C-alpha positions in Angstrom: -15.5 -32.8 -1.5 -14.1 -34.0 1.8 -14.3 -37.5 3.3 -15.7 -37.9 6.8 -13.7 -40.1 9.3 -15.4 -43.2 10.7 -17.5 -42.6 13.6 -16.2 -44.1 16.9 -18.3 -47.3 17.0 -15.3 -49.3 17.8 -14.8 -47.5 21.1 -18.1 -48.4 22.2 -17.7 -51.6 23.7 -19.4 -53.4 26.5 -17.6 -53.2 30.2 -20.1 -55.6 31.9 -18.3 -57.2 34.7 -18.4 -60.6 33.0 -16.3 -63.2 35.0 -15.3 -64.7 31.6 -15.8 -64.6 28.1 -16.7 -68.0 26.5 -14.5 -69.3 24.1 -16.0 -68.4 20.7 -14.1 -70.8 18.6 -15.4 -73.8 20.8 -19.0 -73.0 20.2 -18.8 -71.5 16.7 -15.5 -72.4 14.9 -14.8 -70.0 12.3 -14.0 -72.6 9.5 -11.9 -71.5 6.6 -14.0 -68.4 5.4 -11.7 -65.7 6.8 -12.1 -63.5 9.9 -14.4 -60.8 8.4 -16.9 -63.4 7.3 -16.8 -65.7 10.4 -17.0 -62.9 13.1 -20.6 -61.8 11.9 -21.7 -65.5 11.4 -20.7 -66.2 15.2 -22.3 -63.1 16.2 -25.7 -64.0 14.5 -25.6 -67.5 16.1 -25.0 -65.9 19.6 -27.9 -63.6 19.1 -30.0 -66.4 17.9 -29.1 -68.2 21.3 -29.7 -65.3 23.4 -33.2 -65.1 21.9 -33.8 -68.5 23.2 -32.0 -68.6 26.4 -31.7 -64.8 27.4 -28.1 -65.2 28.4 -26.6 -61.5 28.7 -23.3 -62.7 28.0 -24.3 -64.2 24.8 -25.7 -60.7 23.7 -22.6 -58.9 25.1 -20.3 -61.2 23.0 -22.4 -60.7 19.8 -22.1 -57.1 20.1 -18.4 -57.2 20.4 -18.1 -59.4 17.3 -20.0 -57.3 15.2 -17.9 -54.3 16.0 -14.9 -56.4 15.4 -16.3 -57.5 12.0 -17.2 -53.7 11.2 -13.7 -52.5 12.1 -12.3 -55.1 9.7 -14.7 -54.1 7.0 -15.4 -50.3 7.3 -17.9 -50.2 4.3 -20.0 -53.2 5.7 -23.3 -54.4 4.1 -26.8 -53.4 5.4 -27.6 -56.9 7.0 -24.7 -56.5 9.3 -26.0 -53.0 10.4 -29.2 -54.3 11.0 -27.8 -57.2 13.2 -25.8 -54.8 15.4 -29.0 -52.4 15.5 -31.1 -55.3 16.8 -28.4 -56.3 19.1 -28.3 -52.7 20.9 -32.0 -52.8 20.8 -32.0 -56.0 22.9 -29.3 -54.7 25.1 -31.3 -51.5 25.8 -34.3 -53.6 26.8 -32.1 -55.2 29.4 -30.8 -52.0 30.8 -33.6 -49.8 32.1 -33.3 -46.0 33.1 -30.7 -45.8 35.8 -28.7 -48.7 34.5 -25.1 -47.8 34.5 -24.5 -49.0 30.9 -27.6 -47.8 29.4 -25.6 -44.8 27.8 -23.6 -47.5 26.0 -26.8 -49.1 24.6 -28.0 -45.7 23.5 -24.9 -44.8 22.0 -24.7 -48.0 20.1 -28.3 -47.6 18.7 -27.4 -44.1 17.5 -24.3 -45.4 15.7 -26.4 -48.0 13.9 -29.0 -45.5 12.8 -26.2 -43.1 11.7 -24.6 -45.9 9.6 -28.0 -46.8 8.1 -28.5 -43.2 7.1 -25.2 -43.2 5.3 -26.5 -46.2 3.4 -30.0 -45.5 3.0 -30.2 -41.6 3.3 -33.4 -42.0 5.5 -33.5 -38.4 7.4 -35.6 -39.9 10.0 -32.5 -42.5 11.0 -30.3 -39.5 11.3 -32.9 -37.3 13.4 -33.1 -40.5 15.9 -29.3 -41.0 15.9 -28.9 -37.3 17.0 -31.9 -37.6 19.7 -30.1 -40.9 21.0 -26.7 -39.3 20.9 -28.0 -36.3 23.2 -29.6 -39.0 25.7 -26.3 -40.8 25.8 -24.4 -37.6 26.5 -26.8 -36.7 29.4 -25.9 -40.0 31.0 -22.1 -39.4 30.5 -21.3 -36.4 32.9 -18.0 -34.9 33.4 -15.4 -37.5 34.0 -17.1 -40.3 32.6 -14.7 -42.5 30.4 -17.1 -42.3 27.4 -17.9 -38.8 27.4 -15.3 -37.8 24.8 -16.6 -40.7 22.6 -20.1 -39.5 22.7 -19.0 -35.7 22.0 -17.3 -37.0 18.8 -20.0 -39.4 17.4 -22.8 -36.6 18.2 -20.8 -34.0 16.7 -20.2 -36.2 13.5 -24.2 -36.8 13.3 -24.9 -33.0 13.6 -22.4 -32.4 10.7 -24.2 -35.0 8.5 -27.3 -33.0 9.3 -25.6 -29.8 8.3 -24.7 -31.1 5.1 -28.3 -32.3 4.4 -30.0 -29.1 5.7 -27.5 -26.4 6.0 -28.4 -25.4 9.3 -25.4 -23.5 10.6 -26.4 -24.0 14.1 -25.8 -27.7 13.5 -22.3 -27.3 12.4 -21.5 -24.6 15.2 -22.6 -27.1 17.9 -20.5 -29.6 16.1 -17.4 -27.6 16.3 -18.0 -27.1 19.8 -18.5 -30.7 20.6 -15.3 -31.6 18.6 -13.3 -29.0 20.6 -14.7 -30.5 23.9 -13.5 -34.1 22.7 -10.0 -32.8 21.9 -9.8 -31.4 25.5 -10.8 -34.8 27.0 -8.1 -36.8 24.8 -4.8 -35.1 25.1 -2.0 -35.2 22.9 -0.4 -38.7 22.4 -3.9 -40.5 22.6 -3.8 -43.0 20.0 -7.3 -41.8 18.5 -6.3 -38.1 18.5 -5.9 -37.9 14.7 -9.6 -38.7 14.4 -10.6 -35.8 16.7 -8.3 -33.4 14.7 -9.8 -34.7 11.3 -13.4 -34.3 12.5 -12.7 -30.7 13.6 -11.1 -29.8 10.6 -13.9 -31.1 8.2 -16.4 -29.1 10.4 -14.3 -25.9 10.0 -14.0 -26.3 6.3 -17.7 -26.7 6.1 -18.4 -23.6 7.8 -15.7 -21.8 5.7 -17.8 -23.1 2.8 -21.1 -21.5 4.2 -19.7 -18.3 5.6 -16.4 -17.7 4.0 -14.4 -17.0 7.4 -10.8 -17.4 6.2 -10.0 -17.9 9.9 -11.9 -21.1 9.8 -10.0 -22.3 6.6 -6.7 -21.6 8.2 -7.3 -23.5 11.4 -8.8 -26.2 9.4 -5.7 -26.5 7.4 -3.5 -26.4 10.6 -5.5 -29.3 12.0 -5.4 -31.2 8.9 -1.5 -30.7 8.9 -1.5 -32.3 12.7 -3.9 -35.1 11.7 -1.6 -36.0 8.8 1.6 -36.0 11.3 -0.2 -38.3 13.4 -1.1 -40.8 10.4 2.3 -41.8 9.1 2.8 -44.1 6.2 0.9 -47.3 6.8 -1.6 -45.7 9.1 -5.2 -46.7 7.7 -6.5 -43.2 7.7 -3.3 -41.6 6.0 -5.2 -41.6 2.5 -8.2 -39.8 4.1 -5.9 -37.2 5.7 -3.9 -36.6 2.4 -7.1 -36.1 0.6 -9.0 -33.8 3.0 -5.8 -31.4 3.4 -5.5 -31.2 -0.3 -9.1 -30.0 -0.6 -8.6 -27.5 2.0 -5.5 -26.1 0.4 -7.3 -26.1 -3.0 -9.7 -23.7 -1.3 -7.1 -21.5 0.2 -5.8 -21.4 -3.5 -9.3 -20.4 -4.7 -9.3 -17.6 -2.2 -5.8 -16.2 -2.2 -4.3 -17.5 -5.5 -1.2 -18.7 -4.0 0.5 -21.1 -6.3 2.3 -23.2 -3.6 -0.9 -24.2 -2.1 -2.2 -25.5 -5.3 1.2 -27.4 -5.9 1.1 -29.0 -2.5 -2.5 -29.9 -2.9 -1.5 -31.8 -6.1 1.5 -33.6 -4.5 -0.8 -34.6 -1.6 -3.6 -36.1 -4.0 -0.8 -38.0 -6.1 0.3 -39.5 -2.7 -3.3 -40.5 -1.7 -3.8 -42.3 -5.1 -0.9 -44.3 -4.5 -2.3 -45.6 -1.5 -5.5 -47.1 -2.8 -6.1 -49.5 -5.7 -8.2 -48.6 -8.6 -11.9 -48.8 -7.8 -11.4 -47.9 -4.0 -13.9 -45.1 -3.2 -11.2 -42.9 -2.0 -9.2 -43.4 -5.3 -11.9 -42.2 -7.5 -12.5 -39.1 -5.3 -8.7 -38.5 -5.4 -8.7 -39.1 -9.1 -11.4 -36.1 -9.4 -10.0 -33.9 -6.9 -6.4 -34.0 -8.8 -8.0 -33.6 -11.9 -9.8 -30.5 -10.7 -6.4 -29.1 -9.3 -4.6 -29.6 -12.5 -7.4 -27.8 -14.2 -6.9 -24.8 -11.9 -3.2 -24.9 -12.4 -3.8 -24.5 -16.2 -6.1 -21.7 -15.6 -3.5 -19.9 -13.9 -0.3 -20.9 -15.4 -1.6 -22.1 -19.0 0.4 -25.3 -18.8 -1.0 -27.4 -21.6 0.4 -30.7 -20.1 -1.5 -30.1 -16.9 -4.8 -29.5 -18.9 -4.2 -32.7 -21.0 -3.6 -34.7 -17.8 -6.7 -33.3 -16.3 -8.8 -34.4 -19.2 -7.0 -37.8 -19.1 -8.0 -38.2 -15.4 -11.6 -36.8 -15.9 -12.0 -39.7 -18.5 -10.6 -42.2 -16.0 -13.2 -40.8 -13.4 -15.9 -41.0 -15.7 -15.3 -44.9 -16.6 -15.7 -45.5 -12.6 -19.0 -43.9 -13.0 -21.2 -46.1 -14.8 -24.7 -45.1 -15.6 -26.7 -45.2 -12.2 -23.5 -44.1 -10.2 -24.3 -41.4 -7.8 -21.1 -39.4 -9.0 -21.8 -39.7 -12.9 -23.4 -36.5 -13.2 -20.6 -34.5 -11.7 -18.1 -36.5 -13.7 -19.7 -35.6 -16.9 -19.9 -32.0 -15.8 -16.2 -31.8 -15.0 -15.0 -33.4 -18.1 -17.2 -31.2 -20.3 -15.7 -28.2 -18.5 -12.0 -29.0 -19.2 -13.1 -29.8 -22.7 -14.4 -26.3 -23.1 -11.2 -25.0 -21.4 -9.2 -26.8 -24.0 -11.3 -25.4 -26.9 -10.9 -21.8 -25.7 -7.1 -22.6 -25.9 -6.9 -24.7 -29.1 -10.2 -23.7 -30.9 -10.9 -27.4 -31.8 -14.7 -27.5 -32.5 -15.0 -31.2 -31.7 -13.9 -30.3 -27.9 -16.9 -28.2 -27.8 -19.3 -30.3 -29.4 -18.3 -33.2 -26.9 -18.4 -30.6 -23.9 -22.0 -29.7 -25.1 -23.0 -33.4 -25.3 -21.7 -34.3 -21.8 -23.4 -31.2 -20.4 -26.7 -32.4 -21.9 -26.2 -35.8 -20.4 -25.4 -34.3 -16.9 -28.3 -32.0 -17.1 -30.6 -35.1 -17.5 -28.9 -36.4 -14.2 -30.0 -33.5 -12.4 -33.5 -32.9 -12.6 -35.6 -30.1 -11.3 -34.7 -29.7 -7.4 -31.2 -31.3 -7.7 -28.8 -28.6 -6.2 -26.3 -29.1 -9.2 -29.0 -28.4 -11.9 -28.1 -24.7 -11.9 -24.5 -25.3 -12.5 -25.3 -27.8 -15.2 -27.6 -25.0 -17.1 -25.0 -22.4 -16.5 -22.1 -24.4 -18.0 -24.0 -25.7 -20.9 -25.2 -22.1 -21.7 -21.4 -21.0 -21.8 -20.6 -23.8 -24.0 -23.4 -22.7 -26.6 -22.5 -19.2 -26.4 -18.8 -20.3 -27.3 -20.1 -22.3 -30.3 -22.1 -19.4 -31.4 -19.0 -17.2 -31.3 -17.1 -19.7 -33.2 -19.8 -20.8 -35.9 -22.4 -18.1 -35.6 -25.4 -20.4 -35.5 -28.1 -18.2 -33.9 -29.9 -21.1 -32.4 -27.0 -21.7 -30.1 -27.3 -18.1 -28.8 -31.2 -18.3 -28.4 -30.6 -21.7 -26.4 -27.6 -20.2 -24.2 -30.1 -17.2 -23.4 -32.9 -19.8 -22.4 -30.6 -21.8 -20.2 -29.2 -18.7 -18.6 -32.6 -17.6 -17.5 -33.2 -21.1 -16.3 -30.0 -21.1 -14.2 -30.7 -17.5 -12.8 -34.2 -18.6 -11.6 -32.4 -21.3 -9.7 -30.0 -18.8 -8.0 -32.2 -16.5 -5.9 -30.6 -13.7 -3.9 -28.2 -15.0 -1.2 -27.5 -18.2 -3.7 -23.6 -18.5 -4.2 -24.1 -18.8 -8.0 -26.2 -15.9 -8.5 -23.2 -13.4 -9.4 -22.1 -15.8 -12.2 -25.5 -16.5 -13.4 -26.2 -12.9 -13.7 -23.0 -12.1 -15.3 -23.3 -15.0 -17.9 -26.6 -14.1 -18.9 -25.7 -10.6 -19.3 -22.9 -11.4 -21.6 -25.2 -13.5 -23.9 -27.7 -10.7 -24.1 -25.1 -8.6 -25.3 -24.1 -10.8 -27.9 -27.6 -11.0 -29.1 -27.7 -7.0 -29.1 -24.6 -7.0 -31.3 -26.5 -9.5 -33.7 -30.0 -7.8 -33.7 -29.4 -4.4 -32.1 -32.5 -4.5 -30.1 -31.9 -1.9 -27.2 -33.9 -3.9 -24.7 -31.4 -6.5 -24.8 -28.5 -4.1 -24.1 -30.4 -2.4 -21.3 -31.2 -5.9 -19.6 -27.6 -6.7 -20.1 -26.4 -3.5 -18.2 -28.9 -4.0 -15.5 -27.8 -7.7 -14.9 -24.3 -6.5 -14.9 -24.9 -3.8 -12.3 -26.6 -6.5 -10.1 -23.5 -8.7 -10.4 -21.3 -6.0 -9.6 -22.8 -5.5 -6.3 -22.4 -9.2 -5.5 -18.5 -8.8 -6.4 -17.0 -6.4 -4.1 -13.3 -5.4 -3.8 -11.1 -8.6 -4.0 -13.6 -10.8 -5.6 -11.7 -12.9 -8.3 -14.3 -12.0 -10.9 -14.5 -8.5 -10.4 -12.3 -7.8 -13.5 -14.8 -9.5 -15.7 -17.5 -7.6 -14.5 -16.0 -4.3 -15.1 -14.9 -5.3 -18.4 -18.3 -6.5 -19.7 -20.3 -3.6 -18.3 -17.6 -1.2 -19.8 -18.5 -2.9 -23.0 -22.1 -2.7 -22.9 -22.0 1.0 -21.9 -19.8 1.7 -24.8 -22.2 0.2 -27.0 -25.1 2.2 -25.6 -22.9 5.2 -26.0 -22.5 4.4 -29.8 -26.3 4.1 -30.2 -27.2 7.2 -28.2 -24.2 9.2 -27.8 -24.5 9.8 -24.0 -21.3 11.1 -22.7 -21.8 9.9 -19.3 -21.8 6.2 -20.5 -18.3 6.6 -22.3 -16.8 8.2 -19.3 -18.2 5.4 -17.2 -17.0 2.7 -19.6 -13.5 4.3 -19.6 -13.4 4.5 -15.6 -14.4 0.9 -15.4 -12.0 -0.2 -18.2 -9.3 1.4 -16.3 -10.6 -0.5 -13.1 -10.4 -3.7 -15.1 -6.9 -3.2 -16.4 -5.6 -2.6 -12.8 -6.9 -6.0 -11.9 -5.4 -7.7 -15.0 -1.6 -7.3 -14.5 0.7 -7.9 -17.4 0.5 -11.8 -18.2 -3.1 -12.0 -17.1 -4.9 -13.9 -19.9 -7.5 -11.0 -20.4 -5.3 -8.2 -20.2 -4.9 -7.7 -23.9 -8.8 -7.8 -24.7 -9.6 -5.4 -21.7 -6.6 -3.2 -23.0 -7.8 -3.1 -26.5 -11.4 -2.2 -25.5 -10.3 0.3 -23.2 -8.4 1.9 -25.8 -10.9 2.0 -28.2 -13.4 3.9 -25.7 -10.4 6.5 -25.0 -10.1 6.7 -28.8 -13.8 7.6 -29.0 -13.2 10.1 -26.1 -10.4 12.1 -27.7 -11.7 11.7 -31.4 -14.6 14.0 -30.1 -12.2 16.7 -28.8 -12.3 19.3 -31.4 -10.2 21.8 -29.3 -6.8 20.2 -29.7 -4.4 22.3 -31.7 -3.4 20.7 -35.1 -6.5 18.0 -35.2 -8.1 20.0 -37.8 -5.1 21.4 -39.7 -3.7 20.1 -42.9 -1.9 17.3 -41.6 -3.9 14.2 -43.5 -2.6 11.8 -40.9 -4.3 13.7 -38.1 -7.5 14.1 -40.3 -7.5 10.1 -40.9 -7.3 9.7 -37.0 -10.6 11.9 -36.7 -12.4 10.1 -39.7 -11.4 6.6 -39.6 -12.1 4.1 -36.8 -9.1 2.0 -36.0 -9.7 -1.7 -37.3 -6.6 -3.2 -35.8 -4.4 -2.9 -32.5 -1.7 -1.6 -34.6 -3.9 1.3 -36.0 -5.4 1.9 -32.6 -1.7 2.2 -31.2 -0.9 4.8 -33.8 -4.0 6.8 -33.4 -3.4 6.8 -29.6 0.2 7.9 -30.1 -0.9 10.8 -32.3 -3.2 12.1 -29.8 -0.6 11.8 -27.0 1.8 13.9 -29.3 -0.9 16.7 -29.7 -1.7 16.7 -26.0 1.9 17.0 -25.2 2.1 20.0 -27.4 -0.6 21.8 -25.9 0.7 20.9 -22.4 4.0 22.7 -23.3 1.9 25.8 -24.5 -0.7 25.7 -21.6 0.9 23.8 -18.8 -2.2 21.9 -18.0 -1.4 18.8 -16.0 -4.5 17.2 -17.3 -2.9 17.1 -20.9 0.2 15.6 -19.5 -1.6 12.9 -17.7 -3.6 12.0 -20.8 -0.6 12.2 -23.1 1.1 9.5 -20.6 -1.9 7.3 -20.3 -2.5 7.2 -24.4 1.2 6.8 -24.9 1.5 3.8 -22.4 -1.7 2.2 -24.0 -0.2 2.7 -27.5 2.9 1.0 -26.5 1.2 -2.1 -24.8 -1.0 -2.4 -27.8 2.1 -3.0 -30.0 3.1 -6.0 -27.8 2.8 -9.4 -29.8 0.3 -11.8 -28.3 3.0 -14.0 -26.5 4.9 -11.2 -25.1 3.8 -10.0 -21.4 6.3 -7.1 -21.0 7.7 -4.0 -22.9 11.2 -5.2 -21.6 10.9 -8.6 -23.3 9.7 -7.1 -26.4 12.5 -4.6 -26.6 14.8 -7.3 -26.1 13.4 -9.2 -29.0 13.2 -6.3 -31.3 17.0 -5.5 -30.3 18.1 -9.3 -31.2 16.6 -8.8 -34.7 13.6 -11.2 -34.3 11.4 -8.9 -36.1 14.2 -7.3 -38.4 12.0 -7.5 -41.3 9.6 -5.0 -39.9 11.6 -2.0 -39.6 8.3 0.3 -39.4 7.4 -1.4 -36.3 11.0 -1.2 -35.0 11.1 2.7 -35.7 7.4 3.2 -34.3 8.2 1.3 -31.0 11.4 3.4 -30.5 9.5 6.7 -31.1 6.7 5.5 -28.9 9.4 4.6 -26.2 11.2 8.2 -26.5 8.2 10.1 -26.3 6.7 8.4 -23.4 9.9 8.7 -21.4 9.9 12.4 -22.2 6.4 12.7 -20.9 7.2 11.0 -17.6 10.4 13.1 -17.1 8.2 16.3 -17.7 5.8 15.0 -15.0 8.8 14.5 -12.6 9.9 18.0 -13.3 6.6 19.2 -12.5 5.3 17.1 -9.6 8.7 15.9 -8.3 7.5 12.3 -8.4 10.5 9.8 -8.3 8.2 7.2 -10.0 7.9 9.1 -12.9 11.7 9.5 -13.2 12.5 6.1 -12.5 9.9 5.1 -15.3 11.7 7.5 -17.5 15.2 5.8 -16.9 13.9 2.5 -17.6 12.4 3.6 -20.8 15.5 5.3 -22.1 17.4 2.2 -21.1 15.2 0.3 -23.6 15.8 3.1 -26.1 19.6 2.2 -25.8 18.8 -1.4 -26.7 17.0 -0.1 -29.8 19.5 2.4 -30.8 22.9 0.6 -30.1 26.5 1.8 -31.0 26.4 2.9 -34.6 22.8 4.0 -34.7 22.4 7.6 -35.9 20.5 8.4 -32.8 22.8 6.6 -30.4 24.4 9.8 -28.9 21.2 11.6 -28.2 19.8 8.4 -26.5 23.1 8.5 -24.3 22.3 12.0 -23.6 18.6 11.5 -22.8 19.5 8.7 -20.1 22.4 10.8 -18.7 19.9 13.7 -17.9 17.6 11.4 -16.1 20.4 9.8 -14.1 21.5 13.4 -13.0 18.0 14.4 -12.1 17.8 11.3 -10.0 21.2 12.1 -8.4 19.8 15.5 -7.5 16.6 13.8 -6.0 18.4 10.8 -4.3 22.2 11.6 -4.1 23.7 8.4 -4.8 27.1 8.4 -6.5 26.2 5.7 -9.1 23.6 7.6 -10.6 25.9 10.7 -11.1 28.8 8.6 -12.3 26.6 6.8 -14.9 25.4 10.2 -16.1 29.1 11.4 -16.5 30.2 8.1 -18.4 27.0 8.3 -20.5 27.7 11.9 -21.6 31.4 11.1 -22.1 30.3 8.6 -24.5 28.0 10.9 -26.4 30.4 13.6 -26.7 33.0 11.3 -28.5 30.3 10.7 -31.1 29.4 14.3 -31.9 31.4 16.6 -33.8 32.6 20.1 -32.6 30.5 22.8 -33.7 27.3 20.7 -33.8 24.6 22.1 -31.5 24.2 18.7 -30.0 27.8 18.7 -29.1 27.7 22.1 -27.2 24.6 20.8 -25.4 26.3 17.4 -24.3 29.5 19.5 -23.5 27.7 21.8 -21.2 25.6 18.8 -19.5 28.8 17.0 -18.8 30.5 20.1 -17.3 27.5 20.6 -15.3 27.6 16.9 -14.1 31.3 17.4 -13.3 30.9 20.4 -11.3 28.0 18.6 -9.3 30.6 15.7 -8.6 33.3 18.1 -7.5 30.8 20.1 -5.5 29.4 16.8 -3.8 33.2 15.8 -2.9 33.6 19.3 -1.2 30.4 18.9 0.5 31.7 15.5 1.8 34.6 17.8 3.3 32.3 20.2 4.6 31.8 20.4 8.4 27.9 20.1 7.8 28.3 16.6 6.2 26.5 14.1 8.3 28.3 11.5 10.3 31.7 13.4 9.7 33.6 14.7 12.5 36.3 17.1 11.7 37.7 20.6 12.2 35.8 23.6 10.8 38.9 25.6 10.3 38.9 29.4 9.7 42.0 30.3 7.3 43.5 33.4 6.4 43.7 33.8 2.4 47.3 34.6 2.0 47.0 36.8 -1.2 44.7 39.1 0.2 45.0 38.5 4.1 41.3 38.2 4.5 40.0 35.5 7.1 37.7 32.9 5.4 35.2 30.3 6.8 34.7 27.1 4.9 32.1 28.5 2.6 34.3 31.3 1.6 37.2 28.9 0.8 35.0 26.6 -1.2 33.8 29.7 -3.3 37.5 30.8 -4.0 38.2 27.3 -5.4 35.1 27.3 -7.5 36.1 30.5 -9.1 39.8 29.7 -9.5 41.5 28.4 -12.7 42.6 25.5 -11.0 38.9 24.4 -10.7 38.3 25.2 -14.5 41.3 23.2 -15.4 40.1 20.1 -13.1 36.7 20.4 -14.8 38.5 20.2 -18.3 40.7 17.2 -17.3 37.8 15.3 -15.8 36.0 15.1 -19.2 38.8 13.1 -20.8 39.2 10.4 -18.0 37.0 7.5 -16.4 35.4 7.3 -12.9 38.4 6.2 -11.0 40.9 8.6 -12.7 38.2 11.2 -11.8 38.1 10.6 -8.2 41.9 10.5 -8.0 42.3 13.8 -9.9 39.8 15.6 -7.9 41.4 14.5 -4.6 44.8 15.5 -5.7 43.6 18.8 -6.9 41.2 19.7 -3.7 43.9 18.4 -1.4 46.6 20.7 -3.1 44.4 23.9 -3.2 43.3 23.8 0.5 47.0 22.7 1.8 47.4 25.3 4.7 50.4 26.1 7.1 49.7 26.8 10.8 51.8 29.5 12.7 53.9 28.2 15.5 55.1 31.2 17.6 55.3 32.6 21.2 52.5 34.9 22.2 53.4 38.3 22.8 51.4 41.8 23.4 48.8 42.8 21.3 48.3 39.6 19.4 45.1 40.2 17.0 42.1 38.2 17.7 39.3 37.0 15.7 37.1 40.1 16.5 40.0 42.3 15.3 40.5 40.9 11.8 37.1 39.7 10.8 36.0 41.3 7.6 39.4 43.0 7.1 42.5 42.4 5.2 45.4 42.1 7.7 47.9 43.8 5.1 46.0 47.0 5.4 46.3 47.1 9.4 49.0 48.6 11.6 52.2 46.4 11.9 52.4 47.0 15.8 52.6 44.3 18.1 51.3 40.8 16.8 49.9 42.3 13.9 53.2 42.7 12.3 54.3 39.2 13.0 51.0 38.0 11.6 51.4 39.9 8.3 55.1 38.7 8.0 53.6 35.1 8.5 51.1 35.3 5.6 53.5 37.0 3.3 56.3 34.1 3.7 53.3 31.5 3.3 52.1 33.4 0.1 55.8 33.4 -1.2 56.0 29.6 -0.7 52.9 29.0 -2.7 50.5 28.4 0.2 47.1 29.9 -0.2 45.8 29.5 3.3 47.2 29.8 6.8 46.2 29.3 10.4 47.2 31.1 13.4 45.9 30.3 17.0 45.6 34.1 17.8 42.9 35.0 15.2 41.6 31.9 13.5 39.5 30.8 16.4 36.8 32.1 18.7 37.9 32.0 22.0 34.5 32.9 23.3 33.5 29.4 21.8 34.4 26.4 24.0 34.0 24.2 21.0 36.3 26.0 18.9 38.9 26.1 21.7 38.6 22.3 21.9 39.1 22.4 18.2 42.6 24.1 18.8 43.6 21.6 21.3 42.9 19.0 18.4 44.9 20.8 15.9 47.7 20.8 18.1 47.4 17.3 19.0 47.2 16.4 15.5 50.3 18.5 14.7 52.4 16.7 17.4 54.9 14.4 15.4 54.8 11.9 18.3 51.1 11.3 17.6 51.5 9.3 14.2 47.7 8.3 14.0 46.5 12.0 13.9 47.6 12.5 10.2 46.7 9.2 9.1 43.2 9.6 10.4 42.2 12.9 9.0 44.2 13.0 5.6 41.1 12.0 3.9 38.6 14.3 5.6 40.7 17.4 5.6 43.0 19.4 3.4 46.7 18.8 3.9 48.3 20.8 6.8 51.7 22.0 6.9 53.3 23.1 10.0 55.6 26.3 9.4 58.0 27.0 12.1 60.3 29.9 11.6 60.1 31.6 15.2 63.1 34.1 14.4 61.6 35.3 11.0 58.4 36.2 12.6 59.5 37.6 16.1 59.6 41.2 16.2 
């Protein structure tokens, strides 16, 4: 509920060109009664004299005094409203058609009728007010000083009629008029906050009617702007706080963003502080705050919030004694919160009190009352809950009767129809469970399907519809053995589970029922190898229906193992997908009620919270291990990184359950290392490979030489190290992205063959030096490994460059490609090159470079590289070697011209 702001009657004042106003206190002294009493008394005396003497000034002054009195006492009594109405009627008779002030009289009478409608609820008054407001507007053309006032007050009356009759055209016109009024009163106008507030109310109402989120967003924006214009001490601040809070609560109901609800609670607490107990706004704020606290409990489960909500509901009910118009809704709200507490604490007296309150509320909402369907629905829910608790069949029968009555009051298009369909279907399913009458179940399915149509994607109650319909179909399958019913029940259960993330209060029930349906499905599969063999456990799985979550988890886990075995033999992806699904359900079914994630549960187990349950501990570990194995297999088959990351997470959990000292700690280290190495190949991040190496090294230290696991771990470690070394070489490769360096062709001095970078790397990978490096890396940590790799690679690829004077017959790249220079004639530059390579080999340099044959002179890029080499070798350029030392193998300049010249 939102509070409409006051109409602008204090703006509609007479502007008669009266020469002077009589001194009111001279004729009618106010005495000692107080201004709010004296003003209407003086106005009444002036009006009586006007009736005798027909002095217009007396009439005008009486009107002004009455408006001043109403301004002081916003919630004035009917006598004063009647007096103002009579005054304006008298003024209208003195202002015939065409009179410049006739619009003021029309406007004044409209205001009086609107106020009387607020007090007495006579629709004829509201209709007359709207008619007179339109007449006043016709006499306020563009530029008229009272046009904005007339826009505003007519808009307020149209909104009142919308609230009464729900005609959307009235609301659309009211919004249009409010926008027009805002344009006429620019920013800074003292009454602009009222305009913002009025437009926000209309947009909020239209959101309630049509559900257009943009209307709600604009209402909140306007509400914030109105609140900024109502600083502490402003008379309308409490109203602004309250209405903005209501809009934020509505947005929370749509989007479930907790900060909206928290802000609404803060605003309502502030509104309560501004008004004394008994003030109309105080009781409204009290009820609204209780509602917000109740919603916060629904989403966060904070018991303190629910207790405060119940306390506030009781206080609100005390402010609504018998005969109060809000007593029915106060009874209803308190009953709802008591039922909520019952669902949490299972205290029957809460439920009994809720039923008593709902019965009292129902008496206050007779046939035709718009809240009757809501009272019927909620009372039916309470009776259904009491049946579940105590098993009294009369409660269930009454719940069904009330549910049918509620549904009759919610025809197609009614906002409460979907929940009425759903609730009636639920109690009919309970009756079927009790009496096994198929027509009850068929009707429940039909009602749930109708509710499903009214709850599209995004509807907050869609998950409960999926779940309940799945339950009904599962029951029908049990009775009639229709395979389609079971398949649909499983599909609906999975959809419901997706809408109930970890931590959702309904997730456990949805998962348990879904798992039961999955068990039924696989229990019927006779073609799974091993299920009909001599294994007694597997036979038990087939024969005995699980009676607890733990038994159900064990059964599903066994099914997953057999599906995994069949997948390994037949490679059917459906088997692997089903195995993952079953193992995932089995793992979550093992979670204690108060634990919402596998990670939290594993941490609790690892800390010894359930050390007295070693069987549960071992089953959890086995479940985690197998599920991780399934995910890794699907990654290898489909290359989905999500599966690999899930496997890594599960193996990390395994390490918590199998810490140092556990007999299977080494195997857990090995499994996690394998997944991390897989991730490195998929997403080459050094951290994954380094961790894989470290884990495998730890595993190797825990194993004994000669053990098969030792050999497996050793081979994996060697492969990881080889991958790391290769990745370091790749970083030196000319193909590495973002690295600019020389792609140097070198002569291999032991054979005299010219090699490109790929051939140079292949030489290294086949060398004894590489094997030694691989062996050394198994015994050191990450930093030592990097230093060792850098030293070894730099030493191996160190090369010399030939500094000489060019002569005749210098060999070119084309002359020596794919040939060993030692097998070529020694004439000309060939002999010089052969001697150079031989000396380099003698001095233990495996690689040599000459500008005659190690570049392609037809390639401008390689010619440019030659200049870079020459620049780099220049001892005067000290920055060259410093810049390239990390990116290139070490370069040594060997200059012995006398030795190499022929």
